[in-house]
C-alpha atoms as one frame of an Amber mdcrd trajectory, in Angstrom:
protein
 -15.020  22.076 -28.496 -13.571  23.174 -32.039  -9.638  21.871 -32.113 -10.088
  21.016 -35.513  -7.631  23.436 -37.685  -7.442  27.183 -37.396  -8.031  27.164
 -40.813 -11.622  25.992 -40.174 -11.960  29.503 -39.089 -13.517  32.438 -40.624
 -12.628  36.179 -40.024 -12.491  38.402 -37.124 -14.663  41.091 -36.904 -11.991
  43.612 -37.853 -11.218  42.062 -40.841 -15.121  41.112 -41.827 -15.625  45.266
 -41.734 -12.982  46.080 -43.800 -13.873  43.818 -46.183 -17.492  46.107 -45.925
 -16.036  48.906 -46.386 -13.963  48.622 -49.464 -17.069  46.707 -51.215 -18.881
  50.497 -50.875 -18.823  51.973 -54.436 -16.542  51.428 -57.420 -12.676  50.937
 -58.004  -9.747  50.277 -59.868  -9.045  46.085 -60.243  -6.066  43.834 -59.811
  -4.691  45.665 -57.595  -4.883  49.068 -58.882  -6.756  50.245 -55.837  -5.911
  52.101 -52.867  -6.789  49.115 -50.348  -3.913  46.913 -52.371  -1.792  49.774
 -51.957  -2.417  50.510 -48.009  -2.029  46.703 -47.551   1.532  46.867 -49.672
   2.780  50.210 -47.475   1.335  47.747 -44.151   3.994  45.142 -45.079   7.439
  47.065 -45.939   6.518  49.034 -42.707   5.752  45.525 -40.540   9.328  43.814
 -41.941  11.431  47.327 -41.637  12.059  46.555 -45.381  10.868  49.418 -47.740
  12.146  47.950 -51.276  10.794  44.104 -50.648   7.911  43.314 -53.105   4.790
  41.945 -52.256   1.879  40.268 -53.882  -1.041  38.978 -53.087  -3.043  35.687
 -53.782  -5.473  33.695 -52.373  -4.214  30.496 -51.256  -1.010  28.761 -49.729
  -0.581  26.420 -52.110  -0.544  29.425 -54.800   1.821  31.500 -52.876   4.619
  28.571 -52.220   4.482  27.285 -55.643   4.270  30.341 -57.171   7.205  31.477
 -55.027   9.579  28.418 -55.435   9.029  28.604 -59.512  10.727  32.189 -59.409
  13.925  29.994 -57.105  14.677  26.805 -59.058  15.251  25.653 -62.555  13.013
  22.213 -63.598  16.092  20.230 -63.050  17.070  21.479 -59.512  15.626  20.401
 -56.341  13.871  21.974 -53.442  14.892  20.602 -50.015  12.513  20.972 -46.683
  11.390  18.419 -43.980   9.739  15.451 -43.808   6.812  16.347 -42.904   6.781
  19.937 -45.059   3.739  21.352 -46.493   4.907  21.454 -49.964   5.688  17.597
 -49.429   2.433  16.385 -48.018  -0.158  18.342 -48.729   0.319  20.429 -52.009
  -0.097  17.198 -54.305   2.038  17.796 -57.579   1.909  21.925 -57.938   5.075
  22.486 -56.352   6.562  19.677 -59.253   3.474  21.750 -61.711   4.453  25.153
 -61.132   8.387  24.737 -61.318   8.275  22.893 -64.313   9.334  19.341 -62.578
  11.602  20.203 -59.601  12.128  17.896 -57.360  11.571  18.012 -53.338  13.900
  16.509 -51.254  12.507  15.514 -47.901  15.127  15.336 -44.891  14.640  15.046
 -41.117  12.260  11.866 -41.104  11.346  11.157 -37.132  12.554  14.960 -35.880
  10.688  18.053 -35.323  12.349  20.089 -37.409  15.426  20.636 -40.167  18.933
  20.854 -38.452  21.896  22.264 -40.222  23.483  18.778 -39.419  21.745  17.190
 -41.850  21.062  20.164 -43.691  24.994  19.790 -44.275  25.292  16.081 -44.628
  22.900  16.082 -47.872  24.278  19.467 -49.214  28.084  18.268 -49.041  27.131
  14.585 -51.310  24.748  16.311 -54.160  25.513  17.191 -57.699  28.455  15.068
 -57.750  28.279  14.206 -61.116  26.229  16.637 -62.751  24.524  17.035 -65.217
  23.382  13.136 -63.815  22.353  14.483 -60.928  19.893  17.260 -59.805  21.181
  19.983 -58.599  19.895  21.901 -55.159  18.412  24.921 -56.131  16.398  25.994
 -53.233  15.771  25.603 -49.265  12.287  25.481 -47.823  11.767  25.985 -44.219
   7.765  26.282 -42.191   7.402  28.767 -39.579   5.719  27.604 -37.523   6.321
  24.038 -38.827   3.757  20.979 -39.032   4.822  19.558 -35.980   4.124  22.645
 -34.442   8.283  24.194 -33.705   9.416  27.310 -33.868  12.642  27.747 -35.670
  14.637  30.735 -33.178  16.631  33.370 -35.640  19.501  31.865 -34.679  18.126
  28.487 -36.328  16.927  29.863 -39.573  20.487  32.085 -40.177  22.323  28.758
 -39.828  20.237  27.145 -41.754  20.094  30.401 -44.989  23.506  30.355 -43.782
  24.197  26.744 -44.879  22.009  27.041 -48.323  23.829  30.163 -49.191  26.709
  29.083 -49.206  25.823  26.085 -52.184  24.285  28.710 -54.229  20.659  28.054
 -52.757  17.990  30.342 -52.570  15.828  30.307 -48.810  11.840  29.996 -49.172
   9.654  30.236 -46.197   6.068  29.278 -45.378   4.388  31.011 -43.150   1.364
  29.954 -42.888   1.445  30.280 -39.302   4.230  32.872 -39.329   2.019  34.997
 -37.225   2.136  32.238 -34.314   5.459  32.306 -34.303   6.403  35.838 -34.048
   3.507  35.834 -31.256   5.715  33.073 -29.572   9.703  33.826 -30.179   8.600
  37.743 -29.415  11.499  39.001 -32.172  10.364  41.167 -35.075   9.246  40.234
 -38.622  12.501  40.800 -39.856  14.924  38.817 -37.510  12.911  36.131 -38.239
  13.259  36.373 -42.503  15.242  38.877 -43.935  17.757  39.471 -41.166  18.335
  35.931 -40.735  18.835  35.456 -44.396  15.260  34.233 -46.006  14.686  35.044
 -49.637  11.058  34.695 -50.024   8.439  34.349 -47.305   4.777  33.314 -47.959
   3.329  34.657 -45.402  -0.659  33.544 -44.689  -3.200  35.281 -42.733  -6.058
  32.775 -43.723  -5.357  30.693 -40.717  -5.352  33.489 -38.723  -8.152  35.814
 -39.303  -8.727  36.490 -42.469 -11.274  35.053 -44.881  -8.680  33.980 -47.656
  -5.832  36.103 -48.278  -1.880  35.041 -48.895   1.096  37.362 -49.256   4.392
  36.421 -51.371   7.195  38.531 -49.674  10.088  38.769 -51.914  13.106  40.303
 -50.143  15.213  39.571 -52.584  14.155  41.693 -55.608  15.829  39.610 -58.072
  13.236  36.766 -57.442  10.189  39.420 -57.939  11.203  40.192 -61.868   8.961
  37.995 -63.735   6.483  37.284 -60.439   3.904  39.499 -61.868   3.636  37.366
 -65.005   3.798  34.383 -63.247   1.119  34.917 -61.181  -1.174  35.832 -64.031
  -0.220  33.235 -66.170  -1.464  30.827 -63.089  -4.799  32.576 -63.004  -4.217
  34.005 -59.489  -3.997  37.235 -60.465  -7.254  38.503 -58.557  -9.820  41.113
 -60.319 -11.281  42.350 -57.301  -7.519  42.992 -55.888  -9.471  45.752 -53.217
 -10.654  42.440 -51.487  -7.152  40.624 -50.678  -5.715  44.471 -49.750  -8.466
  45.529 -47.544  -7.994  41.895 -45.452  -4.628  42.891 -45.036  -4.632  46.272
 -44.139  -6.955  45.778 -41.235  -5.124  42.395 -40.108  -1.847  44.414 -39.668
  -3.417  47.722 -38.271  -2.870  48.020 -34.646  -1.257  44.914 -34.550  -4.248
  42.932 -34.599  -2.674  40.095 -36.140  -0.534  39.384 -33.483  -3.522  39.739
 -31.397  -5.418  37.357 -33.100  -1.659  34.899 -32.636  -1.676  35.398 -29.121
  -4.895  34.243 -28.169  -4.535  31.568 -30.712  -0.831  30.480 -28.337  -2.314
  31.238 -24.702  -5.323  28.819 -25.345  -2.894  26.354 -26.929  -0.809  26.657
 -23.948  -3.921  26.241 -21.194  -5.236  23.609 -23.374  -1.242  21.980 -22.924
  -1.048  22.589 -19.057  -4.768  20.560 -18.807  -3.608  17.807 -20.872  -0.239
  17.301 -18.854  -1.831  16.503 -15.615  -3.672  13.318 -16.923  -1.848  10.422
 -16.808  -2.568   8.861 -19.938  -2.071  11.063 -22.129   1.135  12.600 -23.428
   2.177  15.514 -25.788   4.249  14.231 -28.444   6.322  17.353 -29.315   6.560
  20.648 -27.103   3.672  23.842 -27.555   5.245  26.385 -29.199   2.955  27.713
 -30.876  -0.674  26.622 -31.486  -0.816  23.117 -32.572  -0.656  20.013 -29.951
  -0.071  16.614 -30.871  -1.652  14.061 -28.614  -0.872  10.570 -28.083  -4.543
   9.241 -26.063  -6.414   6.335 -25.216  -8.822   5.838 -28.224 -11.513   5.199
 -25.931 -11.090   8.745 -24.778 -10.779  10.020 -28.016 -13.946   8.649 -28.975
 -15.429   9.547 -25.810 -14.494  13.033 -26.373 -15.554  12.738 -30.103 -19.346
  11.510 -28.826 -19.696  14.877 -26.499 -18.726  16.806 -29.622 -14.753  18.143
 -29.295 -13.655  17.967 -32.853  -9.353  17.238 -33.489  -8.368  15.071 -36.202
  -5.792  11.664 -36.558  -3.042  12.288 -37.025  -0.093  10.632 -39.333   1.459
   8.138 -37.157   5.267   8.037 -39.458   5.535  11.626 -38.635   6.027  10.531
 -34.700   9.274  11.152 -33.381  12.211   8.068 -34.023  11.667   5.404 -31.857
   7.923   6.023 -30.501   5.719   2.913 -30.266   2.343   3.906 -29.920  -0.344
   1.305 -27.979  -2.578  -0.435 -30.015  -5.272   1.038 -27.783  -3.876   4.889
 -28.265  -4.475   7.207 -30.492  -2.394   9.774 -32.019  -4.432  13.165 -33.562
  -3.409  16.597 -33.954  -4.961  19.397 -31.884  -5.351  23.492 -33.452  -6.503
  26.144 -31.614  -7.382  29.695 -33.481  -8.000  33.693 -33.265 -11.426  32.101
 -32.875 -11.113  29.510 -29.688 -12.238  30.434 -26.594 -10.973  29.792 -22.789
 -14.757  28.191 -22.131 -14.461  25.660 -24.594 -11.014  24.618 -23.405 -11.932
  24.541 -19.841 -15.254  22.175 -21.184 -12.745  19.907 -23.211 -10.396  19.185
 -20.104 -13.244  19.141 -17.338 -14.513  16.608 -19.775 -11.352  14.221 -20.010
 -11.459  14.137 -16.126 -14.672  12.993 -15.698 -14.210  10.199 -18.102 -14.549
   6.979 -16.497 -12.548   4.313 -18.527
C-alpha cells in the first residue's frame, strides 16, 4: 500500500532490459552513442517536431534550472504558480543557475495558474525600469503540484499572454506523461502548438531510473545549452545509459501505458475514498495524485497497517478551506508500479476502521 510518491518507484522491466543491452561492450561517450541518437529521434517523432533540440540530464532540478537559465537574464523574473516545484522544492537552484532571476509566485489558494491573474500581474509590472525587475519567463507545471492538468486551450491562453509581453514559456513536465494520458491529446498539442518554448520532460517518476529531457522547441534557446549543461556538471560521460532508458520508454507507447496505469489506479482509489463519509478529496483527481483530508485517527490506523502516504502543507489548500483539529491533510500518489490489490486492500482497511 505504497502511495508515498511515484518518484520512489524503480524502473519498468522494459527500461531495465534496455539498460542491460546498452551496458554491453564499448560505446562512444558524452552522448555520441547510437542509444542517445535513437532516443533523440524518438523525441522528435513523438512531438512531431523534427527541428526541436533535445538534451538529456539525470535530475528534474537540473533540467528545469538549466532551461530557465537559457530563458531569462539575471535582472528578470520567472512567473509561476504558488505551489510550483521550482519555487517550493528546488531550493535556490533556479536563482543560482539563472544568476539571480527572481521567482514570482501567483494564485495561492487556487489549483492552477489562471489567465486573469497572469494578465493582471503582467499589466502592472516593470513600470519603473530599471528599478523594477522585468518579467522574463512563465513557468507552468504539467500535471501540476495540485494534481491538476492544463488543457491545450488553457496553455495557449497563458502562453499567448506571456508572449505578448515578451516572456518565454517553460513547462515543468515531471508528470507530463500522466497529463497526456489524462487528456488523450498529442504531446505536440500540449506543448509547442500551444505556445510552449521549452519542455522539461521527466521520465524518472514514470518508469525510468533517472532520465530527464530538456526539449527546446524554440531553437534560439538551445544555442548555448550544451555549454550550460557541461559547465554545470550535468553532461553524463556514459550518455548511452540515458539514451537507452528514453528509447525504451517511448518505444511502442510504453510511457503512456505506464502513465495510464498510474492514472487508472488513482481514479479507482478516488472512487473508493468518495464512498467514505469522513474523507474528502480536496482537488479533482485528474492524473495520479490525490489530496485528501481524513480523520487523524484513520490516518494513524492506516499507517499502522503499512500504508505509506505523506502529510501535506496546509497552506496549499483552497482559499477558505478549514481543517478540523481532528483531521489531517495528506497526499497520495499512484505509480506505474502500483497494483490493484494494494488499492483494494487500502480501501478495505478504511471500511473496516472503527473510530
